[in-house]
N, C-alpha and C positions, 0 to 999 in steps of 0.2 A: 825364769825372763832372761837371763844371760843366754841360755841355747837359742833363743829366738832372735838375738842381735842385740839386746840391750846391754849395757854395760854394767859393772855395781856403781855406778855413780848415777844412773839412771832414777828417778823416783816417780808416785804418779801423785799428782796433784789433788788437795784435799778438794769433793764438790761441796762446793758452798751455795748450790741451790736448793732450795725450798722442795717440798714431797709436791706440793700444789703446783709452782713452775713447773715441776717435772711433768706431770699427770697432763697441764696443760698443751705442754710441748710434745708429748707422746701425741696426740691425736690430731695435730694439725698437719703432721707433715704430708700424708697421702692425699688430703682437700687442697693443702697450696699446689701442690704439685700438679695435679688433676684439672681444679677449678681454679687459677688462680686470682681470676677478676672478681669472683664470690667473694675471696678473703675482705674481711674487714681493714678497711685504711686505719694506720696509724692517726691518732688525733693530731690537730694540728696545734704549733705551740699558742701560749695564751700571747694575746694580741697587745702590743705595748700602746696603751693608752696615750701615754706623751706623745706619740707620733701623729695622735691624730688632731690635727686643724681644723676643722669645720666647726664652725658658729652659729648651731639652730637659732639663735636670736638675733642675729645679723641682721641688718635695714636692707632689705633689695635695692631702694634706692641707692645706697651705696655702691651697687656693685659695679663695676665695670665691664660687666659680662656682653651691652648691648653692643659696645665699639668695637670686641673680642670676636662675635658673632658674624657683624658686618663685614670684619677686614675676611675673616674665615669664608663670608661669601665670593667676597670679590676675587679673591684668590681661587678661587674653586671654578668660578664663571670665566676666568682669564683662562685657566687650565684644560677647562672644557673645550673652549675654542679653540684652543692650539691642538689638542687632540683629534679633534674632527677637523680640520685642516689638513693634519699629517695622514689622517685614514682616506681623505679624499685624494690626495696624493699616492698612498699607496693602492688606491685603486683602481688608477690610472693603470698601474703594472700589472705585465703579468704574474700570476700565481708563482710560476715556476721561477720567476727571476729574484723573489724573495726568498725562496726556498734553496736553490741552488745556488744562490751567486757566489758562496765561499769556493764552489767545486769549478769555478770557471770553465776554461775547454775540455774537462774531464767529463760533461754531461753533454749528451747531444740533444740538441734542440732542432726542432721539424717547425720551420715555418710556415704559414697561412699562406695558399697561393695566391699571387698577384690577383689573378682572375677576381676573388674571393673577399677582399680586403675591403669590401663597402659593405659586406654584411657584419663585420665587426662590430662596427660603432651604431648600425642599424638596428640588432636587435639585441633588445634588454627583455631579458628571463624576470617575472612575476615568482616570487616568493610568497609564504604567508605571514603577515603582519598582527598582532596582537594588540589590542590596546589597553593602556596601563592608566595607571593615575599619574598626572603630571608631577612632575617633581620641581619644588621651588625657585632648584640651583640649574637644574639641567635642562628644565623646559621642555623636556619630551614627552608624546601622547602616545606614542607607540613605538611596538619593538618588534626586533625579527622573533617569528615563535620559535620555541623549544619546547619539547616534549615534556623537559621539568616543570614549564611553566602550568603546563595541563594536570600535573600530577602533586601540586601544590596542596591541595584539599584531599588527598586519597588516603583514607583513612583503612590499611590493609586489616587493621585488627579488627574493625566490624565485619570483613566480608565472610563471605561463605566457607567452610571448611571440608566439603562434599569433595574427598578425593579419592579414588578407588585404587585402593592397594592391593588387592586380590591379585593381579597379575603380576606382582613384585616377584620376580624368581632370580636368584643370586647363589646360583652354588657355590661352596666352599670347596677347595684341594688344600691337600698335604703335598707340599714339595720335598722330595728327597733327592740327595745327589747319588746317583748311583756309578760304581765303578769295573768298566770292564777293560778295555782299553785305552779309553778316557772318560771321564766324567762327562753325566749327562744329567739332565733331570729327571725325575720320575712324578707323574700327577697320580692322586689317590685322591676319589672325593669323599669329603667327609659327612657324614649323616648329622643331620640339625642337632638330634638328641646327644651327639658326641662333644657339642661343643659346650667348654666349661668356660670360659671367659673371665678371670678372677677381678678385672673391673666392673664386668656386668654384675656378675654377684654381688660385689661390694655395693653396686649403685642400687641393685632390686632389696638389697637389704634393709635399704631405708625406708621412711614412710614416701608415700605417692607423692607429696608436694616436693620433695628433695628429689625423687627419680627423674619430676619432669624437668624441675630447676637443671639437673646433670646432665640429661639429656639434649634438652634446647641449647647449653652452651656448646656440645658438641658438634652438635647440627650446624649452630652460627659460625662456627672455625670452618665447615666444611663451604657453606652458603659462601661467605665472602661478601663482598660490598654488592649491595643493590641499588646503590643509588638513582633516582632521589628518595627511596624509601627508607624512611631512618630504621637503624637495626631494633630499635624498642618496638616500633610497631611489627617487625620480622619477630622478636622475641615473643611477643604476647601472642600473635597467632599461631606460632607453634606451641607455644603452650595450651592454649585452645585444642589442638588438634591432638594434643599428648594426652589430656585430661579425657579424654572421650575413650583412650584405652586402656582394655585390661591389662593385668601383667604379663600374659603370654604374650600379647602383642608388642608390649613395651621391649619384652625381650628379644623378640622378631626384629625389632627395630637396631637393638644394642649389636646382633649380628649383623644386618644388611643396612646400616646406617648409611654408607654410600646410596643406594638404591630408594631408599625413604626418602632420604635428602634432595635426590633429581627430581624426585615427584612434587616432592611439595615446592621445588623451586620452578618447575613447568607451573604450576598451579599458580604462585603467585605474580608471575610474568603473564600469564592469561588476564588475570584478574586486573591488573595494572593496564595491560592493551586494550581491553574490554571500556577499563571507566577513561582513560586518553581518549579513546575514541568517541564517546559517547560526550565529553566533556568538548571535545573539538567539534562538534557536529551542532551541537547546543549554541556555542560561541558563533559559528560558521549561521545559523541561524537568527541570534542577535543582534548580526550585525558587530559583535564585537572583532572577531576576525576577518580580513580580508587580504587581498593580492596587492603588492604593487612591484612595479621593476627595478629590481636590486643585482642581477647579475649579468655579466658580460664575458662575451667570448675574450680570448687572449688572441695576441698577435703570434704565438708561437708557443709549443708545449714541449713536455719530457715525458712522453709516454713510459718510461722505462723500458719495455721492451716491446717493440715495433711488431705491427702484423704485416700481414699479406699487404701486397701494393692491390688495389681495388679502384677503378676509375673513379673518378668525380668526387673525390676525399676533400675537406675542406683544406687538410692540410699537406704539407709534402709527403708524410707518412703518417698513420693513425696507429692506435694501441692495437695489443695483440687481441687476437678473438678465437674464440671455438668455431667447432664445426657448422653448427646453428648459425651461430651470429653473422659469420662469413657470407652464408646463404642469402641472410636476411641484408645484410649490406650490397651483396651481388643482385639479387632480385629487387629488391627497394630502392635501393639507395642510387643505383643508375639507371632509373628509370626515366624516362623523356621530359616530365614534368619536374624532375628534382633539382634544384641548384646545387645544393652540394649535402653529403651525410659526413657525419663524424662522431667518431666511435668517442663517447663521454669517458672524460677519464674517472680513475677512482678517487677514494675519501681523500678529501681534504683538495684536490685539484679541479676538480667537473663541478658540473652543474648539479643541486639535489633538490629534493621536493620536501619540503620540513612541513613537517605536522606531528599527528599521533604515533606513528612508526619513528622509529630510529630514520636519521635522514635519510632518502628513497635516491640511488643514484641511479637512472634510465640508461641503459644500454649506448643507445644510439641518441642524436640529435639530426634530425633532417630539416631542409628549407626547401620549400616549392617555390617555383618559379611564380606564381601569384602572391606569393608573401607572408604562408602559412608557417608556422613553426610548429614541429612536429618529434615528439619526444616518444620513444619505443623500448619498450623492456621485454626483451626473450625472456622466454622459458621451455627448456624441455618437457617435452608431455609427461616425466615421469615426475616432477616439481609442480605440484598442483595443491600444496597443503594450505595450512591457516595462513602462515606469513606470506604467502603470493596473493593470497586474496586478500589479505588487510592493505597492500603494497597495488593491490590493483585498486581498491575501494580509494584509497589516497591518491593514485594517479588519475581517475575520474573525477574525484572532487577538485583537483588542481585545475583540470580542465574546464569544469565549470565556471570557475571564480576566476581566471586567466583572461578569458573575452574569446571573440571569435578567432582570432590570430593564433589560435595555441589549441593544439591536439595530442592527446595520450592514446597510446595502443600498450597493452599489453599482449603479447602474440607467443602463442603455441603453435606447433607443428602442426599436427592436426586436430588436437584434442580441443573440445570444447568445453570452455569452463565459462562461468557468467561473469559479464564485465569485461572479458577479454575476446581475444580473435583468433582463428588458427591463420596461418598465414597468407596461403590465399585470401582470406577474407580480407584481412588487413593490406594487401596488395589493390586489390580492389578497390577499396574505401580511398588509400593514399594517392591512387593516380586521379584521381577524380576532384581531386583538390588544387 
């Protein structure tokens, strides 16, 4: 002991733990380290009954709760009125003033051209609203639609679990550092049969119910937050998927859990999108969702990075654009029947179509001299996936609900996609407006 650094005065304290306590602690460290949230919480302290003042035999008539509730309602109504007045005042100000007011002159603002000022107050853009149960206090019967309200009754745990995992391929490599003149990484492919993950072997040695619980925990950490879908719904859904698998499939998940988790996450998004769109269309049909004017352009913008100077723009300068977007601005925005074009600002600053997808910000806003407002979403010919198709359906439904003075175009260069238009066809139709 002294050779190890201890002095002659050091001694070992007597171990007072019982054998039963030692046995319990010895089995807990690995579990508590790998799966901390699965551990049983310590029991709460006994409740001090002396602190409980509730008297179940008290007479209701003796209570003064009625006057208290009335007072609360009066205060709430007054605060709500003041809040609505503040919101109305703020809506009169450009969005950028609220966001960038503390930065003062450091932020470059571009004003609306004098010739276009009349349009700012004239055009009000419709957005989707959903009817809700009127509140006794606030008295509102409808609110701006958001995707969360469409997924309110979505039960992921009851949806189908058909996922094609056969195409998963995630090769594993061993990395070594080799030194010649300098260190450089060397990659060597590892065959599946060579993988001996101690944690995987530990999990697979358990009963299947415990295996599913442990693997679900690992996947939940990778998936993260998928609001508004509750974590418990996701856990049950993953558990159903894992329960249908054999031991070898579970072993493969432990080796490639990121790839499997990505597949499951994509499936969850597809199911949620499908449910939200179906619910949206049902509420449209039952007249529970409608549109009403709710958004206006500002007198100045802060586009961040300004784009190329193209004539007939709404503001002194517009936001940056890619090559195809500049073509659209040139070929449609400068047409003789167009009063102005505007590069719609990005998230939080521009106009968005709300609905069953995350808020959709079209690329352009155009105004014809005949008084039609046209939204244009541009897509490269390589971008025609399910996300573009959903945006197109949402935009076309917005046009149907917004009325005769509004139109929506999803525009591809040459590719023909259902519900969308080629650039040439869009030019032809918009010039006739």
